[in-house]
C-alpha positions as CSV (number, residue, x, y, z in Angstrom):
1,M,7.4,-24.2,10.7
2,K,3.7,-24.3,11.5
3,K,2.6,-21.7,8.9
4,G,4.6,-20.3,6.1
5,Y,4.4,-17.0,4.3
6,K,2.1,-18.3,1.6
7,A,-0.5,-19.5,4.1
8,L,-0.4,-16.1,5.8
9,I,-0.9,-14.3,2.5
10,D,-3.8,-16.7,1.5
11,E,-5.4,-16.0,4.9
12,A,-5.0,-12.2,4.7
13,S,-6.2,-12.2,1.1
14,A,-9.5,-14.0,2.1
15,E,-10.3,-11.2,4.5
16,I,-9.4,-8.1,2.5
17,T,-10.5,-6.2,-0.5
18,T,-8.3,-6.6,-3.5
19,L,-8.6,-4.2,-6.4
20,S,-7.4,-4.8,-10.0
21,V,-5.0,-2.3,-11.7
22,D,-7.9,-1.0,-13.8
23,A,-10.0,-0.3,-10.8
24,V,-7.3,1.5,-9.0
25,R,-6.4,3.5,-12.2
26,A,-10.1,4.7,-12.3
27,R,-9.6,6.1,-8.8
28,L,-6.2,7.9,-9.4
29,D,-7.7,11.3,-9.6
30,D,-10.2,10.9,-6.7
31,P,-9.1,13.1,-3.7
32,K,-10.8,10.7,-1.4
33,V,-8.4,7.9,-2.4
34,Q,-4.7,7.6,-1.3
35,L,-2.4,5.0,-2.6
36,V,0.2,3.9,-0.1
37,D,3.5,2.4,-1.4
38,L,5.0,-0.1,1.1
39,R,8.2,-1.0,-0.8
40,D,11.6,-0.5,0.6
41,P,13.2,2.9,-0.3
42,R,15.7,1.1,-2.6
43,E,12.9,-0.4,-4.5
44,V,11.2,2.9,-4.9
45,E,14.4,4.7,-6.1
46,R,15.2,1.8,-8.6
47,E,11.7,1.1,-10.0
48,G,9.9,4.6,-9.8
49,V,6.6,5.5,-8.2
50,I,3.0,5.7,-8.9
51,P,2.2,9.4,-9.1
52,G,0.6,10.7,-5.9
53,A,1.3,7.7,-3.9
54,F,2.4,8.1,-0.2
55,H,5.5,6.2,0.7
56,A,5.2,4.3,4.0
57,P,7.9,1.6,4.4
58,R,6.3,-1.7,5.5
59,G,8.3,-1.8,8.7
60,M,6.8,1.5,10.0
61,L,3.2,1.0,8.9
62,E,1.7,0.0,12.2
63,F,3.4,2.9,14.0
64,W,2.4,5.5,11.2
65,V,-1.3,4.5,11.2
66,D,-1.9,4.5,15.0
67,P,-2.9,7.9,16.4
68,E,-1.5,7.0,19.8
69,S,2.0,6.3,18.4
70,P,4.6,9.0,18.6
71,Y,5.3,8.1,14.9
72,F,1.7,8.7,13.7
73,K,1.4,10.4,10.2
74,P,-1.6,12.7,10.0
75,I,-2.4,11.4,6.4
76,F,-3.6,8.2,8.0
77,G,-6.1,10.1,10.1
78,E,-7.8,11.7,7.0
79,D,-11.2,10.4,5.7
80,R,-9.9,8.5,2.6
81,E,-9.8,5.1,1.1
82,F,-6.3,3.8,1.5
83,I,-5.0,1.4,-1.3
84,F,-1.8,-0.4,-0.3
85,F,0.8,-1.9,-2.7
86,C,4.2,-3.4,-2.7
87,A,6.2,-4.9,-5.4
88,A,4.1,-8.1,-6.0
89,G,1.1,-7.8,-3.6
90,W,2.4,-10.0,-0.8
91,R,3.5,-7.4,1.8
92,S,0.6,-5.3,0.8
93,A,-1.9,-8.1,1.5
94,L,-0.5,-8.7,4.9
95,A,-0.3,-4.9,5.6
96,T,-3.9,-4.4,4.4
97,K,-5.0,-7.2,6.8
98,T,-3.0,-5.7,9.7
99,V,-4.4,-2.2,9.4
100,Q,-7.8,-3.7,9.0
101,D,-7.3,-5.6,12.3
102,M,-6.2,-2.3,13.8
103,G,-9.5,-0.7,13.0
104,M,-9.0,1.0,9.6
105,T,-12.1,0.2,7.5
106,N,-11.7,1.9,4.2
107,V,-8.7,-0.1,3.0
108,A,-7.8,-2.3,0.0
109,D,-4.8,-4.0,-1.7
110,L,-3.6,-3.5,-5.3
111,A,-3.6,-6.9,-7.0
112,G,-0.2,-7.9,-8.2
113,G,1.4,-4.8,-6.7
114,F,3.7,-2.4,-8.4
115,S,4.8,-5.1,-10.9
116,A,1.3,-5.6,-12.2
117,W,0.8,-1.7,-12.4
118,K,3.9,-1.3,-14.5
119,A,3.1,-4.3,-16.7
120,A,-0.3,-2.8,-17.4
121,G,1.3,0.4,-18.7
122,A,-0.2,2.4,-15.8
123,P,1.5,5.8,-15.0
124,V,4.9,5.5,-13.4
125,A,7.2,8.4,-12.4
126,D,10.8,8.6,-11.5
127,Y,11.5,8.8,-7.8
128,V,12.4,12.3,-6.8
129,K,14.2,12.5,-3.3
130,K,12.5,15.0,-1.1
131,P,14.9,17.3,0.9
132,R,14.8,16.7,4.6
């Protein structure tokens, strides 16, 4: 293998903005900030959610942020800062770098992901399944 996941994460982390749990908590009530949860649906159901976070499974992100995609989600066209997170910050670092490469400019990654959020005693809510 030429380059493993650790090298990819290190490279992405060097090119993105990473915010601490405290910095993100301070922005929770700002309507111009949108947290984006990249975790797998099973993780979300099992561990809970950050209140107000938008769930965008990692495997769909590129399709959901691209306005030319048939899967585009209008939330990603809003004038907001998007803060991505996953369980530990690995997937979200890669995702933040990817959407930045796609042209999104106001993006950041939550350091340590949901695990760090929970460990810091930041607010967590139970997952509530939305009707289809």
